[in-house]
ZALO-774105 format. One line per 5 residues: their letters; for each residue z, y, x of N, C-alpha, C. Coordinates in Angstrom, 1 decimal, padded with zeros to 4 digits, always signed. Each point is the difference from the previous one (the first is absolute). Example, Ala and Ser with C-alpha at 12.3 -4.5 7.8 and 13.67 -1.06 7.14 Angstrom:
2
as> +007.8,-005.7,+013.2,+000.0,+001.2,-000.9,+000.0,+001.2,+000.9; -000.7,+001.1,-000.4,+000.0,+001.1,+000.9,+000.8,+001.1,-000.8
This chain:
70
mkgki> -009.1,-003.3,-006.0,+001.2,-000.1,+000.8,+001.3,+000.0,-000.9; -000.1,+000.8,-001.1,+001.2,+000.1,-000.9,+000.4,-001.3,-000.6; -001.0,-000.8,-000.5,+000.4,-001.2,-000.6,+000.5,-001.0,+001.0; -000.5,+000.1,+001.3,+000.3,-000.9,+001.0,+001.5,+000.1,+000.4; +000.6,+001.2,+000.1,+001.3,+000.1,+000.5,+001.0,-000.5,-001.0
eelsi> -000.3,+000.0,-001.3,+000.9,-000.5,-001.0,+000.2,-001.5,+000.1; -000.9,-000.7,+000.7,+000.0,-001.5,+000.2,+000.8,-000.4,+001.3; +000.4,+001.0,+000.8,+000.6,-000.3,+001.3,+001.5,-000.3,-000.2; +000.6,-000.8,+000.9,+001.4,-000.3,-000.1,+000.7,+001.2,+000.7; +001.3,+000.0,+000.0,+000.8,+001.1,+000.6,-000.2,+000.1,+001.5
eeldr> +000.0,-001.2,+000.6,-000.3,+000.0,+001.5,-001.3,+000.6,+000.3; -001.0,-000.4,-000.8,-001.4,+000.5,+000.3,+000.0,+001.5,-000.3; +000.7,+000.5,-001.0,+000.1,+001.4,-000.3,+000.6,+000.8,+001.2; +001.1,-000.6,+000.6,+000.6,+000.6,+001.2,-001.0,+000.1,+001.1; -000.8,-001.0,+000.2,-001.0,-000.1,+001.1,-001.0,+001.1,-000.3
slaet> -000.5,+000.0,-001.2,-001.1,+001.0,-000.4,+000.5,+001.4,+000.2; +001.3,+000.2,-000.4,+000.6,+001.4,+000.2,+000.0,+000.4,+001.4; +000.5,-000.9,+000.9,+000.1,+000.3,+001.4,-001.4,+000.3,+000.6; -001.0,-000.8,-000.4,-001.4,+000.2,+000.5,-000.5,+001.3,-000.5; +000.2,+000.3,-001.2,-000.5,+001.3,-000.6,+000.6,+001.2,+000.6
kealr> +001.3,-000.1,+000.3,+000.7,+001.2,+000.6,-000.5,+000.2,+001.4; -000.3,-001.1,+000.7,-000.6,+000.2,+001.4,-001.4,+000.6,-000.1; -000.8,-000.5,-001.0,-001.3,+000.6,-000.1,+000.0,+001.4,-000.4; +001.0,+000.4,-000.8,+000.1,+001.4,-000.4,+000.4,+000.9,+001.2; +000.9,-000.6,+000.8,+000.4,+000.8,+001.2,-001.1,+000.2,+000.9
kerfk> -000.9,-001.0,+000.2,-001.2,+000.1,+000.9,-001.0,+001.0,-000.6; -000.2,+000.0,-001.3,-000.9,+000.9,-000.7,+000.5,+001.4,+000.2; +001.3,+000.2,-000.2,+000.5,+001.4,+000.1,-000.2,+000.5,+001.5; +000.2,-000.9,+000.9,-000.1,+000.4,+001.4,-001.5,+000.4,+000.3; -000.9,-000.8,-000.6,-001.4,+000.2,+000.2,-000.4,+001.4,-000.7
avtsk> +000.6,+000.3,-001.1,-000.3,+001.2,-000.7,+000.4,+001.2,+000.8; +001.1,-000.1,+000.8,+000.4,+001.1,+000.8,-000.8,+000.2,+001.3; -000.3,-001.2,+000.6,-000.6,+000.1,+001.3,-001.6,+000.1,+000.0; -000.6,-000.5,-001.1,-001.4,+000.0,+000.0,-000.5,+000.1,-001.5; -001.3,+000.0,-000.1,-000.6,+000.0,-001.4,+000.1,-001.4,-000.6
vdnpk> +000.4,+000.0,-001.3,+000.2,-001.2,-000.8,-001.3,-000.4,-000.6; -000.3,-001.3,+000.0,-001.2,-000.5,-000.6,+000.1,+000.1,-001.6; +001.1,-000.5,-000.5,+000.2,-000.1,-001.4,+001.4,+000.7,-000.3; -000.1,+001.3,-000.5,+001.2,+000.8,-000.3,+000.8,-000.6,-001.1; -000.6,-000.8,-000.9,+000.7,-000.5,-001.2,+000.9,-001.2,+000.4
kikel> -000.2,-000.5,+001.2,+000.7,-001.2,+000.5,+001.5,+000.2,+000.0; +000.5,+001.2,+000.4,+001.4,+000.2,+000.0,+000.6,+000.0,-001.4; -000.7,+000.6,-000.9,+000.4,+000.0,-001.4,+000.1,-001.4,-000.6; -001.0,-000.8,+000.3,+000.0,-001.4,-000.5,+001.1,-000.8,+000.6; +000.3,+000.2,+001.3,+001.1,-000.7,+000.7,+001.3,+000.4,-000.6
kkhia> +000.2,+001.2,-000.3,+001.3,+000.5,-000.6,+000.1,-000.6,-001.4; -001.1,-000.1,-000.8,+000.1,-000.6,-001.3,+000.4,-001.5,+000.1; -000.6,-000.6,+001.0,+000.3,-001.5,+000.1,+001.4,-000.2,+000.4; +000.6,+000.9,+000.8,+001.4,-000.1,+000.4,+000.9,+000.2,-001.3; -000.4,+001.0,-000.8,+000.7,+000.2,-001.2,+000.0,-001.1,-001.0
rvltl> -001.2,-000.7,-000.1,-000.1,-001.1,-000.9,+000.9,-001.2,+000.5; +000.0,-000.2,+001.3,+000.8,-001.1,+000.5,+001.5,+000.2,-000.2; +000.4,+001.3,+000.3,+001.4,+000.3,-000.2,+000.4,-000.1,-001.5; -000.9,+000.4,-000.9,+000.2,-000.1,-001.4,+000.2,-001.5,-000.4; -000.9,-000.9,+000.5,+000.2,-001.4,-000.3,+001.3,-000.5,+000.5
kreys> +000.4,+000.3,+001.2,+001.2,-000.4,+000.6,+001.2,+000.4,-000.8; -000.1,+001.3,-000.5,+001.1,+000.5,-000.9,+000.1,-000.7,-001.3; -001.2,-000.3,-000.6,+000.0,-000.8,-001.2,+000.6,-001.4,+000.1; -000.3,-000.6,+001.2,+000.6,-001.3,+000.2,+001.5,+000.1,+000.2; +000.5,+001.0,+000.7,+001.4,+000.2,+000.1,+000.8,+000.3,-001.3
lgirn> -000.7,+000.7,-000.9,+000.6,+000.3,-001.3,-000.1,-001.1,-001.0; -000.9,-001.0,+000.3,-000.2,-001.1,-000.9,-001.0,+000.2,-001.0; -000.8,+001.1,+000.1,-001.1,+000.2,-000.9,-001.1,-001.0,+000.1; -000.2,-000.4,+001.3,-001.0,-001.0,+000.3,+000.7,-001.3,+000.5; -000.6,-001.1,-000.3,+000.6,-001.3,+000.6,-000.4,-000.1,+001.4
kkasr> +000.9,-000.4,+000.9,-000.3,-000.2,+001.4,-000.8,-001.3,+000.2; -001.0,+000.1,+000.9,-000.9,-001.1,+000.3,+000.5,-000.6,+001.3; +000.0,-001.3,+000.1,+000.3,-000.7,+001.2,-001.1,+000.2,+001.1; +000.4,-000.3,+001.2,-001.0,+000.0,+001.1,-001.0,-001.1,-000.2; -001.2,+000.3,+000.4,-001.1,-001.1,-000.1,+000.1,-000.9,+001.1
C-alpha cells in the first residue's frame, strides 16, 4: 500500500483520504458498539491518513513534483 499511494495524483489522494476517513469513522463506531474483528484496522487506517496528508504537504511545499490526473 505504501508504494502505491506515492504514485497517486493529488485528486486521487484527496479521494483516498476521504474514503479512509469514512472507513475510520465506521471502524471506531464498530469498536464502541460491538466487538471488532481486527483491532489493528484502526491503527492501519490512521497511518494511511497520515501518509496521505504527508504526501499532500510535500506536494504543497514543492518537495515532490505534482503529477497530473490520469
